[in-house]
TORDOLUM-49205 format. One record per residue (C-alpha): residue number from 1; x, y, z. Coordinates in pm, 1 decimal. Layout:
<recs>
@nr=NUM&xx=X&yy=Y&zz=Z
...
</recs>
This chain:
<recs>
@nr=1&xx=416.9&yy=-1966.5&zz=35.1
@nr=2&xx=336.8&yy=-1633.5&zz=-127.1
@nr=3&xx=260.5&yy=-1591.6&zz=-495.6
@nr=4&xx=575.1&yy=-1385.9&zz=-547.7
@nr=5&xx=794.6&yy=-1643.8&zz=-371.8
@nr=6&xx=660.0&yy=-1926.9&zz=-588.4
@nr=7&xx=718.4&yy=-1718.7&zz=-901.5
@nr=8&xx=1080.1&yy=-1650.7&zz=-805.7
@nr=9&xx=1156.7&yy=-2011.0&zz=-716.0
@nr=10&xx=1014.9&yy=-2154.4&zz=-1040.4
@nr=11&xx=1131.2&yy=-1884.0&zz=-1281.4
@nr=12&xx=1495.5&yy=-1894.1&zz=-1174.5
@nr=13&xx=1537.4&yy=-2239.6&zz=-1329.0
@nr=14&xx=1503.3&yy=-2078.8&zz=-1673.7
@nr=15&xx=1847.8&yy=-1918.4&zz=-1650.5
@nr=16&xx=2207.3&yy=-2038.5&zz=-1681.9
@nr=17&xx=2294.9&yy=-1850.6&zz=-1364.4
@nr=18&xx=2019.6&yy=-2010.2&zz=-1162.6
@nr=19&xx=2036.5&yy=-1758.8&zz=-878.3
@nr=20&xx=2050.6&yy=-1434.9&zz=-1081.2
@nr=21&xx=1674.4&yy=-1403.9&zz=-1110.2
@nr=22&xx=1610.0&yy=-1481.5&zz=-742.8
@nr=23&xx=1880.2&yy=-1249.3&zz=-613.7
@nr=24&xx=1750.3&yy=-949.8&zz=-808.1
@nr=25&xx=1385.5&yy=-999.5&zz=-712.8
@nr=26&xx=1456.6&yy=-1093.7&zz=-349.6
@nr=27&xx=1436.3&yy=-731.2&zz=-223.0
@nr=28&xx=1081.2&yy=-707.2&zz=-359.1
@nr=29&xx=989.8&yy=-1040.0&zz=-197.3
@nr=30&xx=1111.1&yy=-913.4&zz=142.0
@nr=31&xx=866.8&yy=-622.8&zz=143.3
@nr=32&xx=586.8&yy=-823.4&zz=-14.0
@nr=33&xx=601.4&yy=-1061.3&zz=280.5
@nr=34&xx=609.2&yy=-766.9&zz=520.8
@nr=35&xx=277.6&yy=-657.2&zz=369.3
@nr=36&xx=124.5&yy=-999.2&zz=428.3
@nr=37&xx=218.2&yy=-976.1&zz=797.1
@nr=38&xx=74.7&yy=-624.5&zz=822.2
@nr=39&xx=-253.2&yy=-730.9&zz=660.2
@nr=40&xx=-303.2&yy=-1002.7&zz=923.3
@nr=41&xx=-228.5&yy=-765.7&zz=1211.1
@nr=42&xx=-448.0&yy=-492.4&zz=1061.9
@nr=43&xx=-747.9&yy=-723.9&zz=1037.2
@nr=44&xx=-701.9&yy=-845.3&zz=1394.9
@nr=45&xx=-676.8&yy=-492.0&zz=1537.4
@nr=46&xx=-966.6&yy=-373.9&zz=1323.9
@nr=47&xx=-1190.9&yy=-646.6&zz=1464.7
@nr=48&xx=-1088.6&yy=-559.4&zz=1819.5
@nr=49&xx=-1161.9&yy=-190.4&zz=1770.0
@nr=50&xx=-1501.2&yy=-258.2&zz=1613.4
@nr=51&xx=-1588.6&yy=-480.8&zz=1910.8
@nr=52&xx=-1491.6&yy=-206.0&zz=2156.7
@nr=53&xx=-1704.0&yy=51.4&zz=1976.7
@nr=54&xx=-2000.1&yy=-184.7&zz=1990.0
@nr=55&xx=-1948.6&yy=-228.5&zz=2364.3
@nr=56&xx=-1927.1&yy=150.1&zz=2405.5
@nr=57&xx=-2256.1&yy=186.6&zz=2219.6
@nr=58&xx=-2424.4&yy=-62.4&zz=2452.3
@nr=59&xx=-2296.1&yy=117.9&zz=2761.3
@nr=60&xx=-2421.7&yy=451.7&zz=2629.0
@nr=61&xx=-2766.9&yy=304.4&zz=2570.6
@nr=62&xx=-2773.9&yy=161.4&zz=2922.0
@nr=63&xx=-2687.1&yy=496.7&zz=3084.2
@nr=64&xx=-3020.6&yy=649.8&zz=2978.6
@nr=65&xx=-2899.3&yy=1008.6&zz=2947.9
@nr=66&xx=-2648.4&yy=1012.6&zz=3234.7
@nr=67&xx=-2351.8&yy=1223.5&zz=3121.7
@nr=68&xx=-2093.6&yy=1108.6&zz=3373.8
@nr=69&xx=-1830.0&yy=868.8&zz=3234.9
@nr=70&xx=-1843.4&yy=534.7&zz=3415.4
@nr=71&xx=-1532.1&yy=328.7&zz=3502.9
@nr=72&xx=-1627.0&yy=74.9&zz=3233.9
@nr=73&xx=-1652.4&yy=350.0&zz=2976.6
@nr=74&xx=-1318.9&yy=493.2&zz=3086.9
@nr=75&xx=-1154.6&yy=155.1&zz=3047.1
@nr=76&xx=-1297.0&yy=117.1&zz=2696.3
@nr=77&xx=-1183.5&yy=467.2&zz=2599.6
@nr=78&xx=-826.0&yy=386.9&zz=2702.0
@nr=79&xx=-833.5&yy=54.4&zz=2517.9
@nr=80&xx=-984.7&yy=220.4&zz=2210.6
@nr=81&xx=-705.7&yy=479.1&zz=2206.7
@nr=82&xx=-439.5&yy=207.6&zz=2230.5
@nr=83&xx=-590.5&yy=4.3&zz=1948.1
@nr=84&xx=-636.1&yy=314.4&zz=1732.0
@nr=85&xx=-263.8&yy=386.9&zz=1762.1
@nr=86&xx=-189.8&yy=26.5&zz=1666.3
@nr=87&xx=-432.9&yy=42.2&zz=1375.4
@nr=88&xx=-284.5&yy=363.4&zz=1235.1
@nr=89&xx=62.8&yy=214.3&zz=1272.1
@nr=90&xx=-36.5&yy=-83.6&zz=1056.4
@nr=91&xx=-202.3&yy=131.9&zz=790.8
@nr=92&xx=84.3&yy=378.4&zz=756.8
@nr=93&xx=341.9&yy=96.3&zz=768.7
@nr=94&xx=160.7&yy=-74.6&zz=483.4
@nr=95&xx=191.6&yy=234.6&zz=264.2
@nr=96&xx=559.0&yy=280.9&zz=348.4
@nr=97&xx=652.8&yy=-79.7&zz=274.8
@nr=98&xx=425.1&yy=-102.3&zz=-30.1
@nr=99&xx=610.1&yy=193.6&zz=-183.6
@nr=100&xx=943.9&yy=18.5&zz=-122.2
@nr=101&xx=804.0&yy=-300.3&zz=-278.6
@nr=102&xx=691.5&yy=-114.3&zz=-590.4
@nr=103&xx=1027.4&yy=62.0&zz=-620.6
@nr=104&xx=1212.3&yy=-270.2&zz=-593.3
@nr=105&xx=994.6&yy=-426.9&zz=-863.1
@nr=106&xx=1078.5&yy=-132.5&zz=-1089.4
@nr=107&xx=1451.4&yy=-172.7&zz=-1026.9
@nr=108&xx=1425.0&yy=-543.9&zz=-1095.8
@nr=109&xx=1260.9&yy=-479.7&zz=-1433.2
@nr=110&xx=1536.0&yy=-231.9&zz=-1520.4
@nr=111&xx=1803.9&yy=-490.0&zz=-1438.2
@nr=112&xx=1614.2&yy=-774.5&zz=-1604.2
@nr=113&xx=1557.5&yy=-598.1&zz=-1937.0
@nr=114&xx=1860.6&yy=-372.8&zz=-1915.0
@nr=115&xx=1920.1&yy=2.4&zz=-1919.9
@nr=116&xx=1782.8&yy=226.8&zz=-2191.0
@nr=117&xx=1938.5&yy=554.0&zz=-2297.6
@nr=118&xx=1743.3&yy=849.8&zz=-2164.0
@nr=119&xx=1529.4&yy=636.8&zz=-1930.0
@nr=120&xx=1615.4&yy=594.7&zz=-1562.0
@nr=121&xx=1388.9&yy=360.4&zz=-1369.9
@nr=122&xx=1478.7&yy=394.8&zz=-1002.1
@nr=123&xx=1127.4&yy=414.0&zz=-856.6
@nr=124&xx=766.0&yy=333.7&zz=-929.7
@nr=125&xx=703.1&yy=704.4&zz=-987.7
@nr=126&xx=963.6&yy=696.5&zz=-1265.7
@nr=127&xx=806.3&yy=380.2&zz=-1406.7
@nr=128&xx=466.2&yy=549.2&zz=-1416.9
@nr=129&xx=619.3&yy=830.7&zz=-1619.6
@nr=130&xx=852.9&yy=635.2&zz=-1848.1
@nr=131&xx=717.4&yy=280.8&zz=-1879.0
@nr=132&xx=558.3&yy=316.1&zz=-2222.8
@nr=133&xx=877.6&yy=460.9&zz=-2367.9
@nr=134&xx=1087.2&yy=192.0&zz=-2199.7
@nr=135&xx=867.2&yy=-102.0&zz=-2299.1
@nr=136&xx=851.3&yy=18.2&zz=-2659.0
@nr=137&xx=1228.0&yy=69.4&zz=-2679.6
@nr=138&xx=1284.7&yy=-284.3&zz=-2552.5
@nr=139&xx=1024.1&yy=-430.3&zz=-2789.0
@nr=140&xx=833.2&yy=-597.3&zz=-2507.8
@nr=141&xx=502.8&yy=-777.8&zz=-2533.1
@nr=142&xx=302.0&yy=-598.3&zz=-2264.8
@nr=143&xx=10.8&yy=-772.7&zz=-2088.0
@nr=144&xx=-330.4&yy=-607.7&zz=-2092.0
@nr=145&xx=-393.9&yy=-370.4&zz=-1805.4
@nr=146&xx=-31.3&yy=-329.3&zz=-1696.9
@nr=147&xx=-18.6&yy=42.8&zz=-1775.7
@nr=148&xx=-344.4&yy=97.0&zz=-1588.0
@nr=149&xx=-212.5&yy=-91.3&zz=-1282.7
@nr=150&xx=109.1&yy=111.3&zz=-1280.0
@nr=151&xx=-86.0&yy=438.0&zz=-1285.6
@nr=152&xx=-338.3&yy=318.6&zz=-1026.9
@nr=153&xx=-72.0&yy=209.7&zz=-778.2
@nr=154&xx=113.2&yy=537.5&zz=-819.3
@nr=155&xx=-203.9&yy=726.9&zz=-732.3
@nr=156&xx=-335.4&yy=498.2&zz=-458.7
@nr=157&xx=-7.0&yy=412.4&zz=-285.7
@nr=158&xx=285.5&yy=633.3&zz=-390.3
@nr=159&xx=98.8&yy=964.6&zz=-393.4
@nr=160&xx=-83.6&yy=897.4&zz=-65.5
@nr=161&xx=238.2&yy=783.7&zz=102.1
@nr=162&xx=423.6&yy=1092.6&zz=-19.4
@nr=163&xx=160.0&yy=1356.3&zz=53.2
@nr=164&xx=-14.7&yy=1220.8&zz=363.4
@nr=165&xx=256.7&yy=1022.3&zz=542.3
@nr=166&xx=620.6&yy=1080.8&zz=450.1
@nr=167&xx=603.0&yy=1442.3&zz=337.7
@nr=168&xx=305.0&yy=1583.1&zz=525.0
@nr=169&xx=422.8&yy=1938.3&zz=596.6
@nr=170&xx=147.6&yy=2080.3&zz=814.8
@nr=171&xx=190.9&yy=2035.8&zz=1189.1
@nr=172&xx=-180.9&yy=2105.7&zz=1231.4
@nr=173&xx=-297.1&yy=1803.2&zz=1033.1
@nr=174&xx=-514.1&yy=1565.9&zz=1234.5
@nr=175&xx=-591.8&yy=1203.0&zz=1160.4
@nr=176&xx=-904.2&yy=1012.2&zz=1257.8
@nr=177&xx=-1045.9&yy=667.2&zz=1188.6
@nr=178&xx=-1341.1&yy=585.6&zz=966.0
@nr=179&xx=-1498.4&yy=258.8&zz=857.1
@nr=180&xx=-1630.3&yy=167.1&zz=515.6
@nr=181&xx=-1956.7&yy=-13.4&zz=457.5
@nr=182&xx=-1767.8&yy=-343.9&zz=447.4
@nr=183&xx=-1618.2&yy=-278.6&zz=790.8
@nr=184&xx=-1261.4&yy=-194.9&zz=688.7
@nr=185&xx=-1084.2&yy=78.6&zz=883.5
@nr=186&xx=-927.6&yy=377.7&zz=709.4
@nr=187&xx=-735.8&yy=686.4&zz=814.4
@nr=188&xx=-908.5&yy=1016.1&zz=739.7
@nr=189&xx=-684.3&yy=1322.6&zz=719.5
@nr=190&xx=-818.7&yy=1660.7&zz=826.7
@nr=191&xx=-818.1&yy=1977.9&zz=622.9
@nr=192&xx=-797.8&yy=2319.1&zz=786.7
@nr=193&xx=-977.9&yy=2626.7&zz=660.5
@nr=194&xx=-1062.6&yy=2969.5&zz=798.6
@nr=195&xx=-1417.2&yy=3094.3&zz=827.1
@nr=196&xx=-1527.3&yy=3456.8&zz=777.5
@nr=197&xx=-1408.8&yy=3542.2&zz=1127.4
@nr=198&xx=-1060.3&yy=3399.2&zz=1047.0
@nr=199&xx=-1116.2&yy=3122.1&zz=1301.1
@nr=200&xx=-964.6&yy=2788.4&zz=1207.1
@nr=201&xx=-1219.4&yy=2524.6&zz=1111.7
@nr=202&xx=-1127.1&yy=2157.1&zz=1115.4
@nr=203&xx=-1286.0&yy=1940.0&zz=852.3
@nr=204&xx=-1229.7&yy=1577.6&zz=764.1
@nr=205&xx=-1250.6&yy=1521.2&zz=389.7
@nr=206&xx=-1367.7&yy=1179.4&zz=276.9
@nr=207&xx=-1200.8&yy=1163.4&zz=-63.7
@nr=208&xx=-934.0&yy=948.5&zz=-227.4
@nr=209&xx=-662.7&yy=1209.3&zz=-170.1
@nr=210&xx=-727.1&yy=1244.7&zz=204.3
@nr=211&xx=-850.7&yy=898.1&zz=301.7
@nr=212&xx=-645.8&yy=579.3&zz=307.0
@nr=213&xx=-783.9&yy=270.6&zz=137.6
@nr=214&xx=-881.3&yy=-55.2&zz=301.8
@nr=215&xx=-560.4&yy=-257.3&zz=313.4
@nr=216&xx=-705.0&yy=-582.9&zz=171.3
@nr=217&xx=-825.4&yy=-387.7&zz=-132.3
@nr=218&xx=-481.4&yy=-236.5&zz=-181.6
@nr=219&xx=-325.9&yy=-580.8&zz=-149.4
@nr=220&xx=-556.7&yy=-710.7&zz=-422.0
@nr=221&xx=-432.8&yy=-434.1&zz=-652.8
@nr=222&xx=-70.6&yy=-515.2&zz=-570.5
@nr=223&xx=-130.7&yy=-886.0&zz=-637.6
@nr=224&xx=-290.6&yy=-802.4&zz=-971.3
@nr=225&xx=13.8&yy=-594.3&zz=-1062.4
@nr=226&xx=254.3&yy=-870.7&zz=-953.1
@nr=227&xx=62.4&yy=-1110.5&zz=-1176.6
@nr=228&xx=100.5&yy=-872.9&zz=-1470.7
@nr=229&xx=474.0&yy=-834.7&zz=-1404.3
@nr=230&xx=497.3&yy=-1214.6&zz=-1395.5
@nr=231&xx=331.9&yy=-1231.1&zz=-1738.2
@nr=232&xx=561.8&yy=-956.6&zz=-1868.9
@nr=233&xx=868.5&yy=-1155.9&zz=-1761.9
@nr=234&xx=741.9&yy=-1489.6&zz=-1891.9
@nr=235&xx=643.0&yy=-1342.3&zz=-2229.0
@nr=236&xx=975.3&yy=-1167.6&zz=-2286.5
@nr=237&xx=1247.7&yy=-1399.1&zz=-2154.8
@nr=238&xx=1428.9&yy=-1375.8&zz=-2487.9
@nr=239&xx=1476.9&yy=-1001.1&zz=-2431.2
@nr=240&xx=1625.8&yy=-1037.6&zz=-2082.4
@nr=241&xx=1982.3&yy=-945.1&zz=-1992.1
@nr=242&xx=1996.0&yy=-1271.2&zz=-1795.1
@nr=243&xx=2146.1&yy=-1565.2&zz=-1984.0
@nr=244&xx=1888.9&yy=-1835.2&zz=-2055.1
@nr=245&xx=1965.5&yy=-2205.8&zz=-2040.3
@nr=246&xx=2042.6&yy=-2354.3&zz=-2380.1
</recs>
């Protein structure tokens, strides 16, 4: 079972209404488990694509300068294209569902500790902006590193999802695949510029704003954040809107 599932199942016994805790955190659990499925599929497709590229390299070496595409090469090119589509699907799906997960965790915290005048926590973006004010108003004991994790996930997940996936406005944007030194696949988003002759120049920028992260690394950051939220809840049960057992 997942870390988040175990947390929900054990923590709910602290409350008079034994299902209140589980019911309010269940939406986050749904998308957390989606991410675990995506991670497994991503790693499988990534391995298959790396293997195809290695086979393509071997065929190129064996051709000894012949430019004509062989049937074997053609087959690998088609398979590579299919797997690339699958790979990009997994990466972009991860960002979309991770954003929903983070939003649901934020809404859970707002229900768990209750509303605060002048603070509306409907999304992770709002939490990134208002969490210090909210935590202070509620008198919460905040675990070390929680603020840093909130800001990091906003930048690495929410901002990338918004700017490069959900709200990408340019129809000319192109996306390619790159691999890190550890072998993890990433999506690289192109930037378009005009040269002195006003001709459009395509350029792929390898920076944090234009390149997706390796999904296992993102999952590690999410798990760290979930652990900090767990500590926040456990350390502040007496400040919850949920009724504790006597």
